C-alpha positions as a LaTeX table, in Angstrom:
\begin{tabular}{lrrr}
\hline
Residue & $x$ (\AA) & $y$ (\AA) & $z$ (\AA) \\
\hline
Val1 & 24.46 & $-1.58$ & 1.20 \\
Leu2 & 27.50 & $-2.40$ & 3.36 \\
Leu3 & 25.76 & $-5.45$ & 4.76 \\
Ala4 & 24.84 & $-6.69$ & 1.29 \\
Ala5 & 28.40 & $-6.14$ & 0.06 \\
Ala6 & 29.82 & $-7.95$ & 3.10 \\
Ile7 & 27.52 & $-10.93$ & 2.56 \\
Leu8 & 28.45 & $-11.20$ & $-1.11$ \\
Leu9 & 32.15 & $-11.00$ & $-0.18$ \\
Lys10 & 31.79 & $-13.63$ & 2.52 \\
Met11 & 30.00 & $-15.97$ & 0.11 \\
Lys12 & 33.19 & $-16.08$ & $-1.97$ \\
Ser13 & 35.58 & $-16.56$ & 0.94 \\
Asn14 & 36.36 & $-19.39$ & 3.34 \\
Lys15 & 34.27 & $-19.62$ & 6.50 \\
Leu16 & 35.96 & $-18.67$ & 9.75 \\
Val17 & 35.60 & $-21.04$ & 12.71 \\
Gly18 & 35.69 & $-21.02$ & 16.50 \\
Glu19 & 36.34 & $-17.89$ & 18.48 \\
Glu20 & 37.48 & $-15.98$ & 15.41 \\
Leu21 & 33.84 & $-15.47$ & 14.41 \\
Ser22 & 32.57 & $-11.95$ & 15.04 \\
Glu23 & 28.88 & $-11.11$ & 15.23 \\
Leu24 & 28.97 & $-10.07$ & 11.57 \\
Asp25 & 30.67 & $-13.33$ & 10.61 \\
Arg26 & 27.97 & $-15.29$ & 12.41 \\
Leu27 & 25.32 & $-13.24$ & 10.63 \\
Leu28 & 26.87 & $-13.87$ & 7.23 \\
Ile29 & 27.12 & $-17.61$ & 7.79 \\
Gly30 & 23.56 & $-17.67$ & 9.10 \\
Val31 & 22.33 & $-15.93$ & 5.95 \\
Glu32 & 24.38 & $-18.33$ & 3.81 \\
Glu33 & 22.79 & $-21.31$ & 5.56 \\
Glu34 & 19.33 & $-19.78$ & 5.10 \\
Met35 & 19.99 & $-19.33$ & 1.37 \\
Glu36 & 21.20 & $-22.93$ & 1.09 \\
Glu37 & 18.09 & $-24.22$ & 2.90 \\
Leu38 & 15.81 & $-22.26$ & 0.57 \\
Gly39 & 17.51 & $-23.72$ & $-2.50$ \\
Phe40 & 19.32 & $-20.70$ & $-3.90$ \\
Glu41 & 21.73 & $-22.85$ & $-5.92$ \\
Glu42 & 18.82 & $-24.54$ & $-7.72$ \\
Thr43 & 16.46 & $-21.58$ & $-8.26$ \\
Gly44 & 18.81 & $-18.59$ & $-8.31$ \\
Asp45 & 16.26 & $-16.57$ & $-6.34$ \\
Val46 & 15.50 & $-16.45$ & $-2.60$ \\
Asp47 & 13.53 & $-14.07$ & $-0.42$ \\
Phe48 & 13.49 & $-14.22$ & 3.38 \\
Ala49 & 13.56 & $-12.17$ & 6.58 \\
Tyr50 & 16.58 & $-12.19$ & 8.90 \\
Glu51 & 17.24 & $-10.55$ & 12.26 \\
Ile52 & 20.42 & $-9.05$ & 13.68 \\
Pro53 & 19.94 & $-9.24$ & 17.48 \\
Gly54 & 19.98 & $-5.82$ & 19.08 \\
Leu55 & 20.10 & $-4.01$ & 15.74 \\
Ala56 & 17.21 & $-4.61$ & 13.33 \\
Arg57 & 15.35 & $-7.12$ & 11.20 \\
Tyr58 & 15.87 & $-7.22$ & 7.43 \\
Arg59 & 13.98 & $-8.49$ & 4.39 \\
Ala60 & 16.64 & $-9.99$ & 2.12 \\
Asn61 & 16.38 & $-10.89$ & $-1.55$ \\
Phe62 & 19.11 & $-12.53$ & $-3.61$ \\
Phe63 & 18.92 & $-13.02$ & $-7.37$ \\
Gln64 & 21.45 & $-14.76$ & $-9.59$ \\
Gln65 & 22.60 & $-12.62$ & $-12.52$ \\
Lys66 & 25.00 & $-13.25$ & $-15.37$ \\
Leu67 & 27.95 & $-11.54$ & $-13.70$ \\
Gly68 & 27.16 & $-12.28$ & $-10.06$ \\
Val69 & 24.52 & $-12.17$ & $-7.35$ \\
Ala70 & 22.32 & $-9.12$ & $-6.82$ \\
Ala71 & 21.27 & $-8.47$ & $-3.20$ \\
Val72 & 18.67 & $-6.08$ & $-1.82$ \\
Phe73 & 17.97 & $-5.46$ & 1.87 \\
Arg74 & 15.00 & $-3.65$ & 3.37 \\
Glu75 & 15.23 & $-2.72$ & 7.02 \\
Ile76 & 12.18 & $-3.64$ & 9.09 \\
Pro77 & 11.77 & $-1.45$ & 12.20 \\
Ser78 & 11.92 & $-3.35$ & 15.47 \\
Lys79 & 8.98 & $-1.26$ & 16.72 \\
Ile80 & 5.71 & $-1.35$ & 14.83 \\
Leu81 & 4.78 & 2.15 & 13.76 \\
Thr82 & 1.42 & 3.56 & 14.80 \\
Cys83 & $-1.15$ & 4.87 & 12.34 \\
Gln84 & $-0.25$ & 8.38 & 13.53 \\
Asp85 & 3.44 & 7.74 & 12.83 \\
Leu86 & 2.60 & 6.68 & 9.27 \\
Gly87 & 0.29 & 9.63 & 8.72 \\
Leu88 & $-2.71$ & 7.40 & 8.03 \\
Pro89 & $-5.99$ & 9.35 & 7.78 \\
Ala90 & $-8.40$ & 9.27 & 10.70 \\
Val91 & $-10.90$ & 7.33 & 8.58 \\
Leu92 & $-8.98$ & 4.16 & 9.46 \\
Ala93 & $-10.36$ & 4.47 & 12.98 \\
Lys94 & $-13.56$ & 3.01 & 11.51 \\
Leu95 & $-11.80$ & $-0.36$ & 11.15 \\
Ala96 & $-12.18$ & $-1.00$ & 14.86 \\
Ser97 & $-15.96$ & $-0.72$ & 14.56 \\
Leu98 & $-16.35$ & $-2.97$ & 11.50 \\
Pro99 & $-17.79$ & $-6.38$ & 12.48 \\
Arg100 & $-16.66$ & $-8.04$ & 9.25 \\
Gly101 & $-15.37$ & $-7.29$ & 5.78 \\
Leu102 & $-12.35$ & $-7.38$ & 3.48 \\
Val103 & $-9.78$ & $-4.58$ & 3.74 \\
Leu104 & $-7.27$ & $-4.44$ & 0.89 \\
Val105 & $-3.99$ & $-2.51$ & 0.82 \\
Thr106 & $-2.63$ & $-2.02$ & $-2.70$ \\
Gly107 & 0.43 & $-0.60$ & $-4.36$ \\
Pro108 & 3.69 & $-1.65$ & $-6.03$ \\
Thr109 & 6.33 & $-3.82$ & $-4.39$ \\
Gly110 & 8.20 & $-1.92$ & $-1.70$ \\
Ser111 & 5.51 & 0.71 & $-1.14$ \\
Gly112 & 5.01 & $-0.17$ & 2.54 \\
Lys113 & 1.85 & $-2.28$ & 2.30 \\
Thr114 & 2.96 & $-4.73$ & 5.01 \\
Thr115 & 3.88 & $-1.90$ & 7.37 \\
Thr116 & 0.44 & $-0.36$ & 6.88 \\
Leu117 & $-1.27$ & $-3.71$ & 7.49 \\
Tyr118 & 0.60 & $-4.30$ & 10.72 \\
Ser119 & $-0.10$ & $-0.79$ & 11.97 \\
Ala120 & $-3.80$ & $-1.42$ & 11.42 \\
Leu121 & $-3.59$ & $-4.86$ & 13.07 \\
Asn122 & $-1.74$ & $-3.34$ & 16.03 \\
Val123 & $-4.77$ & $-1.13$ & 16.71 \\
Leu124 & $-7.04$ & $-4.18$ & 16.74 \\
Asn125 & $-4.66$ & $-6.47$ & 18.65 \\
Thr126 & $-6.13$ & $-7.03$ & 22.11 \\
Ile127 & $-6.25$ & $-10.07$ & 24.39 \\
Glu128 & $-9.90$ & $-10.67$ & 23.45 \\
Val129 & $-9.21$ & $-10.76$ & 19.70 \\
Lys130 & $-7.74$ & $-13.80$ & 17.95 \\
Ile131 & $-5.63$ & $-12.80$ & 14.94 \\
Leu132 & $-4.11$ & $-15.26$ & 12.44 \\
Thr133 & $-1.71$ & $-14.27$ & 9.65 \\
Ala134 & $-0.26$ & $-16.09$ & 6.63 \\
Glu135 & 2.88 & $-14.40$ & 5.30 \\
Asp136 & 5.72 & $-14.95$ & 2.86 \\
Pro137 & 8.06 & $-14.20$ & 4.56 \\
Val138 & 7.16 & $-13.28$ & 8.16 \\
Glu139 & 8.66 & $-9.79$ & 8.37 \\
Tyr140 & 7.56 & $-8.68$ & 11.83 \\
Asn141 & 7.56 & $-10.82$ & 14.96 \\
Phe142 & 4.25 & $-9.78$ & 16.49 \\
Lys143 & 3.35 & $-10.51$ & 20.12 \\
Gly144 & $-0.21$ & $-11.75$ & 20.53 \\
Ile145 & $-0.68$ & $-12.78$ & 16.90 \\
Asn146 & $-0.47$ & $-16.31$ & 15.47 \\
Gln147 & 1.79 & $-16.09$ & 12.42 \\
Val148 & 2.32 & $-18.75$ & 9.73 \\
Leu149 & 5.09 & $-18.82$ & 7.13 \\
Val150 & 3.73 & $-19.80$ & 3.72 \\
Arg151 & 5.76 & $-22.51$ & 1.96 \\
Asp152 & 4.47 & $-23.35$ & $-1.52$ \\
Asp153 & 7.12 & $-26.06$ & $-1.94$ \\
Val154 & 5.46 & $-28.18$ & 0.77 \\
Gly155 & 1.87 & $-27.34$ & $-0.19$ \\
Leu156 & 1.28 & $-24.63$ & 2.42 \\
Ser157 & 0.00 & $-21.92$ & 0.09 \\
Phe158 & $-1.97$ & $-18.81$ & 1.02 \\
Ala159 & $-5.18$ & $-20.62$ & 0.08 \\
Ala160 & $-4.29$ & $-23.70$ & 2.15 \\
Ala161 & $-3.42$ & $-21.55$ & 5.18 \\
Leu162 & $-6.64$ & $-19.58$ & 4.80 \\
Lys163 & $-8.72$ & $-22.77$ & 4.75 \\
Ala164 & $-6.99$ & $-23.97$ & 7.93 \\
Phe165 & $-7.52$ & $-20.58$ & 9.61 \\
Leu166 & $-11.28$ & $-20.81$ & 9.21 \\
Arg167 & $-11.31$ & $-23.92$ & 11.43 \\
Gln168 & $-9.39$ & $-22.07$ & 14.17 \\
Asp169 & $-12.24$ & $-19.73$ & 15.19 \\
Pro170 & $-10.40$ & $-16.49$ & 14.29 \\
Asp171 & $-11.72$ & $-12.95$ & 14.69 \\
Ile172 & $-9.28$ & $-11.36$ & 12.25 \\
Ile173 & $-7.33$ & $-12.96$ & 9.39 \\
Met174 & $-4.42$ & $-11.41$ & 7.51 \\
Val175 & $-3.35$ & $-12.96$ & 4.19 \\
Gly176 & $-0.06$ & $-11.60$ & 2.90 \\
Glu177 & $-1.20$ & $-11.38$ & $-0.72$ \\
Ile178 & $-4.12$ & $-12.41$ & $-2.91$ \\
Arg179 & $-2.46$ & $-14.05$ & $-5.90$ \\
Asp180 & $-5.05$ & $-16.32$ & $-7.47$ \\
Ala181 & $-8.75$ & $-17.12$ & $-7.80$ \\
Glu182 & $-8.73$ & $-19.71$ & $-5.01$ \\
Thr183 & $-7.23$ & $-17.37$ & $-2.41$ \\
Ser184 & $-9.53$ & $-14.51$ & $-3.41$ \\
Glu185 & $-12.61$ & $-16.75$ & $-3.25$ \\
Ile186 & $-11.81$ & $-18.02$ & 0.25 \\
Ala187 & $-10.96$ & $-14.51$ & 1.47 \\
Ile188 & $-14.24$ & $-13.14$ & 0.09 \\
Lys189 & $-16.28$ & $-15.94$ & 1.70 \\
Ala190 & $-14.47$ & $-15.47$ & 5.03 \\
Ala191 & $-15.24$ & $-11.75$ & 4.94 \\
Met192 & $-18.92$ & $-12.50$ & 4.30 \\
Thr193 & $-19.22$ & $-14.99$ & 7.14 \\
Gly194 & $-18.36$ & $-12.80$ & 10.09 \\
His195 & $-14.57$ & $-12.34$ & 9.84 \\
Met196 & $-12.38$ & $-9.30$ & 9.32 \\
Val197 & $-9.91$ & $-10.11$ & 6.54 \\
Phe198 & $-6.85$ & $-8.02$ & 5.62 \\
Ser199 & $-4.77$ & $-8.60$ & 2.51 \\
Thr200 & $-2.77$ & $-6.92$ & $-0.28$ \\
Leu201 & $-2.96$ & $-6.68$ & $-4.05$ \\
His202 & $-0.64$ & $-5.26$ & $-6.68$ \\
Thr203 & $-2.84$ & $-2.66$ & $-8.38$ \\
Asn204 & $-2.44$ & 1.00 & $-9.31$ \\
Asp205 & $-5.22$ & 2.58 & $-7.28$ \\
Cys206 & $-8.42$ & 1.83 & $-5.36$ \\
Pro207 & $-10.94$ & 1.63 & $-8.25$ \\
Ser208 & $-8.66$ & $-0.65$ & $-10.30$ \\
Thr209 & $-8.51$ & $-3.03$ & $-7.31$ \\
Ile210 & $-12.20$ & $-3.80$ & $-7.77$ \\
Gly211 & $-11.62$ & $-4.56$ & $-11.44$ \\
Arg212 & $-8.67$ & $-6.79$ & $-10.55$ \\
Leu213 & $-10.79$ & $-8.92$ & $-8.21$ \\
Ile214 & $-13.45$ & $-9.30$ & $-10.89$ \\
Asp215 & $-10.78$ & $-10.21$ & $-13.47$ \\
Ile216 & $-9.46$ & $-12.90$ & $-11.10$ \\
Gly217 & $-12.91$ & $-14.48$ & $-11.22$ \\
Val218 & $-14.85$ & $-13.11$ & $-8.23$ \\
Pro219 & $-18.41$ & $-12.06$ & $-9.21$ \\
Ser220 & $-19.09$ & $-8.35$ & $-8.84$ \\
Tyr221 & $-21.95$ & $-8.89$ & $-6.38$ \\
Leu222 & $-19.61$ & $-10.82$ & $-4.05$ \\
Val223 & $-16.96$ & $-8.11$ & $-4.31$ \\
Ala224 & $-19.56$ & $-5.48$ & $-3.46$ \\
Ser225 & $-20.81$ & $-7.46$ & $-0.47$ \\
Ala226 & $-17.41$ & $-8.39$ & 0.98 \\
Val227 & $-15.05$ & $-5.44$ & 0.43 \\
Ser228 & $-15.31$ & $-2.77$ & 3.14 \\
Met229 & $-12.32$ & $-0.56$ & 2.36 \\
Val230 & $-9.49$ & $-0.26$ & $-0.16$ \\
Ile231 & $-6.24$ & 1.60 & 0.62 \\
Ser232 & $-3.77$ & 2.43 & $-2.16$ \\
Gln233 & $-0.40$ & 3.88 & $-1.26$ \\
Arg234 & 2.93 & 5.17 & $-2.57$ \\
Leu235 & 6.19 & 6.16 & $-0.91$ \\
Leu236 & 7.67 & 9.59 & $-1.66$ \\
Arg237 & 11.06 & 10.97 & $-0.72$ \\
Arg238 & 10.97 & 13.70 & 1.92 \\
Ile239 & 12.81 & 16.97 & 1.46 \\
Cys240 & 15.96 & 17.08 & 3.60 \\
Asn241 & 15.37 & 19.46 & 6.53 \\
Asp242 & 19.02 & 20.57 & 6.60 \\
Cys243 & 19.04 & 21.93 & 3.04 \\
Lys244 & 15.36 & 22.75 & 2.53 \\
Met245 & 14.79 & 25.96 & 0.58 \\
Pro246 & 11.82 & 27.67 & $-1.16$ \\
Val247 & 11.34 & 27.40 & $-4.91$ \\
Thr248 & 11.51 & 30.88 & $-6.40$ \\
Lys249 & 10.52 & 30.22 & $-10.02$ \\
Ile250 & 7.30 & 28.32 & $-10.66$ \\
Asn251 & 5.91 & 27.70 & $-14.13$ \\
Ala252 & 2.14 & 28.29 & $-14.17$ \\
Ser253 & 1.57 & 25.68 & $-16.89$ \\
Val254 & 3.38 & 23.04 & $-14.80$ \\
Leu255 & 1.18 & 23.83 & $-11.82$ \\
Thr256 & $-1.97$ & 23.61 & $-13.96$ \\
Asp257 & $-0.90$ & 20.31 & $-15.50$ \\
Ala258 & $-0.14$ & 18.97 & $-12.01$ \\
Gly259 & $-3.67$ & 19.68 & $-10.86$ \\
Phe260 & $-3.47$ & 23.01 & $-9.00$ \\
Leu261 & $-6.26$ & 25.52 & $-9.65$ \\
Pro262 & $-5.38$ & 29.04 & $-10.90$ \\
His263 & $-6.81$ & 30.73 & $-7.79$ \\
Glu264 & $-4.38$ & 28.67 & $-5.65$ \\
Phe265 & $-1.23$ & 29.95 & $-7.38$ \\
Ser266 & $-0.86$ & 33.12 & $-5.28$ \\
Lys267 & $-0.91$ & 31.13 & $-2.01$ \\
Leu268 & 1.42 & 28.33 & $-3.10$ \\
Arg269 & 4.80 & 27.97 & $-1.40$ \\
Leu270 & 6.86 & 25.15 & $-2.88$ \\
Phe271 & 10.12 & 23.81 & $-1.48$ \\
Cys272 & 13.04 & 21.72 & $-2.67$ \\
Gly273 & 16.33 & 20.42 & $-1.27$ \\
Lys274 & 19.51 & 22.22 & $-2.25$ \\
Gly275 & 21.64 & 19.16 & $-1.48$ \\
Gly276 & 24.25 & 18.78 & 1.24 \\
Pro277 & 26.29 & 16.33 & 3.32 \\
Thr278 & 23.27 & 15.15 & 5.36 \\
Cys279 & 21.40 & 13.87 & 2.30 \\
Gly280 & 24.40 & 13.00 & 0.15 \\
Gly281 & 23.68 & 15.87 & $-2.22$ \\
Thr282 & 20.27 & 14.53 & $-3.26$ \\
Gly283 & 18.09 & 17.05 & $-1.44$ \\
Tyr284 & 16.00 & 14.21 & 0.01 \\
Lys285 & 16.17 & 12.38 & 3.35 \\
Trp286 & 13.84 & 9.55 & 4.44 \\
Arg287 & 10.44 & 8.79 & 2.90 \\
Gly288 & 6.77 & 9.41 & 3.61 \\
Ala289 & 3.57 & 7.84 & 2.32 \\
Leu290 & 0.57 & 8.91 & 0.27 \\
Tyr291 & $-2.76$ & 7.20 & 0.89 \\
Glu292 & $-5.84$ & 6.91 & $-1.30$ \\
Ile293 & $-8.74$ & 5.44 & 0.69 \\
Met294 & $-12.00$ & 4.25 & $-0.82$ \\
Glu295 & $-14.77$ & 3.35 & 1.61 \\
Val296 & $-17.31$ & 0.98 & 0.13 \\
Asn297 & $-20.57$ & 2.57 & 1.24 \\
Asp298 & $-24.01$ & 1.86 & $-0.22$ \\
Ile299 & $-23.53$ & 4.11 & $-3.26$ \\
Val300 & $-20.11$ & 2.68 & $-4.14$ \\
Arg301 & $-21.44$ & $-0.82$ & $-3.48$ \\
Asp302 & $-24.30$ & $-0.30$ & $-5.94$ \\
Ala303 & $-21.83$ & 0.94 & $-8.57$ \\
Ile304 & $-19.64$ & $-2.17$ & $-8.12$ \\
Thr305 & $-22.67$ & $-4.46$ & $-8.40$ \\
Ala306 & $-23.70$ & $-2.66$ & $-11.59$ \\
Lys307 & $-20.20$ & $-3.26$ & $-13.05$ \\
Val308 & $-19.65$ & 0.40 & $-13.92$ \\
Pro309 & $-16.38$ & 1.20 & $-15.77$ \\
Glu310 & $-13.31$ & 1.90 & $-13.66$ \\
Ala311 & $-13.27$ & 5.62 & $-14.56$ \\
Gln312 & $-16.89$ & 6.02 & $-13.52$ \\
Leu313 & $-16.31$ & 4.13 & $-10.28$ \\
Arg314 & $-13.43$ & 6.49 & $-9.52$ \\
Lys315 & $-15.65$ & 9.55 & $-9.97$ \\
Ile316 & $-18.38$ & 8.07 & $-7.82$ \\
Ala317 & $-15.84$ & 7.27 & $-5.08$ \\
Met318 & $-14.45$ & 10.82 & $-5.30$ \\
Lys319 & $-17.95$ & 12.23 & $-4.92$ \\
Glu320 & $-18.30$ & 10.05 & $-1.80$ \\
Gly321 & $-15.14$ & 11.54 & $-0.29$ \\
Met322 & $-12.18$ & 9.64 & $-1.75$ \\
Arg323 & $-9.07$ & 11.73 & $-2.41$ \\
Thr324 & $-6.82$ & 10.41 & $-5.17$ \\
Leu325 & $-3.09$ & 9.82 & $-4.82$ \\
Arg326 & $-2.42$ & 12.93 & $-6.94$ \\
Gln327 & $-4.66$ & 15.07 & $-4.72$ \\
Glu328 & $-2.94$ & 13.76 & $-1.61$ \\
Gly329 & 0.44 & 14.36 & $-3.24$ \\
Leu330 & $-0.38$ & 17.98 & $-4.05$ \\
Gln331 & $-1.43$ & 18.42 & $-0.43$ \\
Lys332 & 1.98 & 17.10 & 0.71 \\
Val333 & 3.66 & 19.55 & $-1.68$ \\
Gln334 & 1.76 & 22.45 & $-0.11$ \\
Glu335 & 2.74 & 21.20 & 3.35 \\
Gly336 & 6.41 & 21.23 & 2.33 \\
Met337 & 6.95 & 17.50 & 2.88 \\
Thr338 & 8.10 & 16.70 & $-0.66$ \\
Thr339 & 8.69 & 18.31 & $-4.04$ \\
Leu340 & 6.31 & 18.70 & $-6.96$ \\
Glu341 & 8.72 & 16.70 & $-9.14$ \\
Glu342 & 8.49 & 13.73 & $-6.77$ \\
Val343 & 4.69 & 13.79 & $-6.81$ \\
Leu344 & 4.55 & 14.02 & $-10.61$ \\
Lys345 & 6.89 & 11.03 & $-10.86$ \\
Lys346 & 4.89 & 8.79 & $-8.51$ \\
Thr347 & 1.26 & 9.72 & $-9.25$ \\
Ile348 & $-1.04$ & 10.20 & $-12.25$ \\
Lys349 & $-3.56$ & 12.96 & $-12.81$ \\
Glu350 & $-6.90$ & 11.35 & $-13.53$ \\
Lys351 & $-8.84$ & 12.91 & $-16.42$ \\
Glu352 & $-12.40$ & 14.06 & $-15.97$ \\
Met353 & $-14.40$ & 11.20 & $-17.45$ \\
Leu354 & $-17.94$ & 12.30 & $-16.60$ \\
Pro355 & $-19.87$ & 15.50 & $-17.45$ \\
Ala356 & $-20.02$ & 18.17 & $-14.78$ \\
Tyr357 & $-23.69$ & 17.62 & $-13.98$ \\
Leu358 & $-22.89$ & 14.03 & $-12.95$ \\
Leu359 & $-19.73$ & 14.94 & $-11.03$ \\
Asn360 & $-21.31$ & 17.80 & $-9.05$ \\
Pro361 & $-25.07$ & 17.50 & $-9.42$ \\
Asp362 & $-27.31$ & 20.18 & $-7.97$ \\
Glu363 & $-30.50$ & 18.76 & $-6.54$ \\
Lys364 & $-33.71$ & 20.72 & $-6.98$ \\
Ile365 & $-37.30$ & 19.84 & $-6.21$ \\
Tyr366 & $-39.91$ & 20.61 & $-8.87$ \\
Glu367 & $-43.68$ & 20.63 & $-8.65$ \\
Asp368 & $-45.88$ & 19.10 & $-11.32$ \\
Gly369 & $-46.01$ & 21.38 & $-14.34$ \\
Asp370 & $-42.75$ & 23.29 & $-13.58$ \\
Leu371 & $-40.36$ & 24.02 & $-16.45$ \\
Ile372 & $-37.27$ & 21.80 & $-16.10$ \\
Ile373 & $-35.46$ & 22.09 & $-19.45$ \\
Lys374 & $-35.41$ & 25.17 & $-21.61$ \\
Glu375 & $-33.74$ & 26.22 & $-24.85$ \\
Gly376 & $-30.09$ & 27.22 & $-24.46$ \\
Asn377 & $-29.53$ & 25.00 & $-21.44$ \\
Ser378 & $-25.83$ & 24.38 & $-20.70$ \\
Asp379 & $-24.07$ & 21.30 & $-19.36$ \\
Asn380 & $-23.55$ & 22.76 & $-15.90$ \\
Ser381 & $-27.19$ & 23.72 & $-15.43$ \\
Phe382 & $-28.74$ & 20.50 & $-16.68$ \\
Tyr383 & $-31.19$ & 18.87 & $-14.23$ \\
\hline
\end{tabular}
């Protein structure tokens, strides 16, 4: 916030020269020059990454408003976090053994998709593996990876970069975002021809990502063949450790609506932040992530090929082991990482869309002539 305010102030003042320039002054002028090069005066909107030597790297966005310029900065850690640091499930270890396929990370803007992608790439980054990335902007400077800055104004789009990558004999390709039919088509074909492809999409959850690809224009059978894994994520505020306290009054109806089962109520211990100087009175300090991971195995692949509705695909994925964002959020609440209010604000409880006998089928073997259906049969006992 101070850096953004200083930059806005410096934009309205005269530039200092010579030895009077401090490190901050040099930074501000450098950012000003970057904004001028990107055409801020003409478009009123610029987005770029900028580094303060010895401090950190920032993702900066400036947007012209009626009464001034709005500025937002996101700090990019100088050290790439490991999958363990991010709390990514162990299932991601399977990425290292996948010979090919498309891995998609989804979520809203600012949910940490790029950080997750780079953590996954860091696991796969060895001297024997050639990795190419197309980004807008390049947020992390990554040793051992060939990075390209996408510039639509000169014709270097994600699709154009992806086409060029395929002639460079890559092992792994990372495309910053799939935005159109052309990019999605090339990414799908690359994933089907022996490459590992990583990218992002702006969708709500894992099952809706499949529908989004089909809506873009990719046939369902190609989606089923190419996509290996979908990861959806959200960022939640963590409870401040200095003012963390147990919640004494819990409304049973709120717990039920959230997704807790009645037999879990007696064991629940919920926490909140009282608020203090460490967290500025908010009760929260730092953020953590929720992950919903859908592996595309044979059963899920058949469902995608059959173009089943999104709700049905979700239930099939859950039966195959996928935990929804709400389920993961409730787990974080029980662990004391965040509050129930934060989970309810950032996730949605998915309604049961299929009958119980399809969600949790019991398999029985019958001999010829055995009685299978009888009068008075209920939904739960239907075979």
